[in-house]
N, C-alpha and C positions, 0 to 999 in steps of 0.2 A: 504494500500500500504506500502510495506517495501522497504527501500533503503538500501540494504546490499552490502557492498564492491563495491559500484558504480553501482550495477545492481538493476533495479526497478522490484519488484515482487508484483503482485496483487493477493490477495486471495478474491474471490467473497463472499460478504455477502448480506443479505437482511435487509433493514431498515423497521421496522414496525411502522406505524403512530399511535400515541396514541391520542384519541379524549377526551378532557375534556368537559363534558356536560355543565358545568357552563361557560366555555370559549371556545365555538366552533370554534372561529376564530384563536385560538392559536394552533400552530403546534409544536408537540414534537415527537421525534422518539426514538425507542430502536433499537440499532444495536448489534446483537449477533455475536461473533466470535466462530465458531465451535471448540469443544474440541480438535479435531485432529489438527486444525490449531494452537491452543495455544501450544499444545505439540511440534509441528514443530518449532514454533518460539523460544521456550525454547531450543530445541535441537540444533538449529544453533546459540545459544547464543545471541539471539536478545531481549529476555525479561528477566529482565527489560532492556530497552534501553533508551538512552537519546534523540536521534533525529531520524527523518525519518519515524516514524510510523504514518500513517494517517488511522483512523478507517473506514472512508467512503469517497468514491469518485464516482460520478455518471458514469463518462467515464474512460476508461482505458488510462492512459497517453501514449504518444508516446514512442515506443521502450520498453514498459513494457511487462513482461511475466506474463500470467495468469496461476496460478497453483492451484491444489486442493490437499492438504496434507491429505492422507487417511491412517488410521490404518489397518494393516493386522489382520484379525480375529484370535481368539485363536484356533479355530478348525483346524485340519489338512487340508492341501490342498492349503494354501496360498490364501484364498478368500478375496476380498475387496467388501464392500457395498458402492454404489455410488449414492443412491437415493437422499439424501440431497444435495450432490454436484451438481447433474444434475439440481435440482430445482434452485439452486443459479446461476448456469451457464446460464440457459435459462432466468432467471429473468433479466440478464444484457442486453438482446436484446428485445426492445419493441415489435417487431413483434412476436417473439417466446413466449414472456411472455403472450401476448393476446391469442395466439392460443393453446399453449401447457401447460399452467398452469391454475389452478382453484383456486380462492381465497376462503379460508375457515376460520373458527374461529381460527384455529391453524396456519394460514399462507397459503402460496402457496403450492399446491400439484400438481402432474403431471396429465395431461389430457391424460390418457392412450389410450382412443379411438381415439383421433385425431393423436397421435403419431403413432398408428398402421395403421390407414387409409392412412397416408401420407408416409408409408414405411420408417419411420425414424429409423436410427441406430446410435449408439454412438461408435465412435472410441476413444479408450483410450490408451495413451502412458504412462506407469508407469516406473519410474526410482528410483534407490536406489544405492548410492555409485558408480555411473558410470555404473551400469548394467541396462539394459532396456528391456522391452517387450511391445508388442502392441497387443491389443485385440479389436474385433468387438462384439458389444452387440445388440441383437434385442430388440426393445422397444415394448413389447406386454403385454397386460393385463394378470395378474396372480392373484390367490387368495391372495398371500402374497404381491404382487405388490412391490417387491424389485429389484432394479437394482444391480446385483452382477456378478462378474466374478472371475476366478482364474488366478493369475498372475505368477504361477510357482515358481521357486526357487530364485528369486532375493531378497527376504526379509523373515525374520522370523516372527512368530506371535507376535503381539503387536508393531512391528516396523512400522515406518511411511514411506510410499512411496509417492513420488510426482507425481501427475497425470496431464496430459494435455489432454483436450477434443477437439474433432471435431465432429460436428453434421451433419450427412449426410443423403441423400436419396438413397435407393437402390431398384430398381425394381426386382432384383434377386441377388443371390450370386454365386460366383464361387465355385467349389467343395472345393478348399482349404479354402476359407472363411467359408463355411458351416461346414467343419471339425473343424475349430477353434472354431466356436460358439458351436457346439455340445460337444466339449471336455472341453471348459473352462467356458461357460455360463451354459449349461445344465449338466455339470460335468459327462458326460458319460465316462466309463472306458474301455469298450470293443471296441478295435480298429477295429475289423471286423464289428461290428454294426455301428460304426462311419462312416466307409468307405461305407457301404451299404446305410445308410440313406442319407449321403451327395451326393452320386452318383445319387440317385433318386429324392431327395427333394430339392436340392439347389435352383432351379429356383423358388420355391413357398414359401420359408421360410420367405420372407418379406411381403407376401400378407396377408391382413386382412381377418378375417373369413367371413365378409359380401360379399367378392368376390365370395363365393360359389353360391350366388344367381344370378350372372351375367356372370360367365364364360361359354363360349360356347364350349371350347375345353374339351371334356370329359376326356382325358388323364391328362390334367393339373388340372381339377376339382377333379379327383380321388387322385392325389398327394397332393393337398391342404387339402382334407378331411383326408388323412392319417397324414399329419403334424399336423393338428388341434387335432386329436386323441392323437398323441404323446405329443403335447404341454400341453393338458389338464390332462394327466395322469403322467407326469414325476415327479411332486411334490410328488407322492405317491410311485413310484417304478421305477427302471431302467429296460428296456426290456432286456431279455436274447436272444430273437430271433426276426427277422423281416421277414415278408413275408414267414411264415412257411407253408409248404404244408402238409396237412393231407389226408389220404385215409379213406373212410368210405363206408358203404352200405346204400342206401336209403331204404324207407319203403318197396319197392318191392324186395329188395335184390340186386339191381344193384350196381356194384362197381363204386364209384365216388371219387372225391377229392375236397377239399376246402382249401382256403388260409386264414390263420389268419394273420392280419396285424402285431400285436405285441403280443408276448408271454412274460409273466412276471413270476418271481419266487414268487411274492406276491400271497398268497393263494386265493384271491378273485378277481383277475384281469387278464383277457385276453381281448383284444379289437379288434373289427371290427367296423370301423366307416362307417355308411351308410347314404348317403345324401338323405333326405326324399323327395326331389322334384322328385326323380325317381319313387315314389310310388303314382301314380295318378289313375290307373285303376285296376280293380280286378285281371286281369291276372298278372300284375306286383306284386301285393300283394301276390299272390300265389307263384310266383317265390321267393319273399323275404322270405316267410315262409319256403320254401324248403331250402333256404340258412341257415336260422336260425336252422333248423333241422341238417344240415351239420355241423354248428358251434358247436352245442350241442354234436354231436357224436365225433367231434374232441377233445373238451376239456374233454369229458368223458375219453378219452384215457390217458390224463395227470393226472387223479385222482383228479382234482380240480374243484371248483365251477367257475363260470364266471360272469363277469359284462360287458354288452355291452353298449356303449355310443351312445346316439341318441339325435338329436333335437326332438322337438315335432312333431308328425306325422300330416299330413293334415287331416282334419275332414272326408273327403270322403274315407280315408284309415283305 
């Protein structure tokens, strides 16, 4: 806690208990102050300071403001990484700590599955020298598992912005919220693509993947499958087209058309996500194979190879 010019500012930290095998009843703790927080305290002229710095307090004092000082990344785009700060933020609430954090040898880490299943999102308000922006972040498992967003032009690379968090539950997003997430969390640059995706997928973007097994609305199920396909591939490439219609001829020469969910510039990546619970009897498998033929004819027109993303098929298929 910092008492700066009469204002109480709290920066969340985590105390790690150290166990001495020879003296198991003795309690000792290590409290680390994040590097960005140290830089912030130096920036405001508080370190070194004579009074008012308390390294650890269990509860937030009355009228105190909780802040997370975050350094803007060096890469272009004004991105900030919030993973460590979210862990510390959740740790201050006993209920959240138990449900949304997992204790490991390196300390507490995020429980991504529980965050996703509970439709949790993070709202971040970032400020720098009187300028402010607000961002919504979906908390969904990714290969890199980093909570990151772009904050726009309020700060330069390596500068510190002060962030305030709120932890919310959303059953669905508005189109405007979805556009914000696609633009600043997923870092899409094609405004037409952002508009098309948000208009169709906003209502399902907070639903976890496991909901594919329980949804009865086929329209909603299809939208969620599309968002999962997008979410699983965005780390590799940004789509250049969504719901692209291709004409082709089937094996008998009949003119048909097929829709590819996402088309990419990446040499080996076009995607059609197919939910395997649809494939239960031979006639449906035949229909599926005919669709695969249509997809192949479509991507042959682009002159590229293709990768199709699937869950494991049922044994009877």
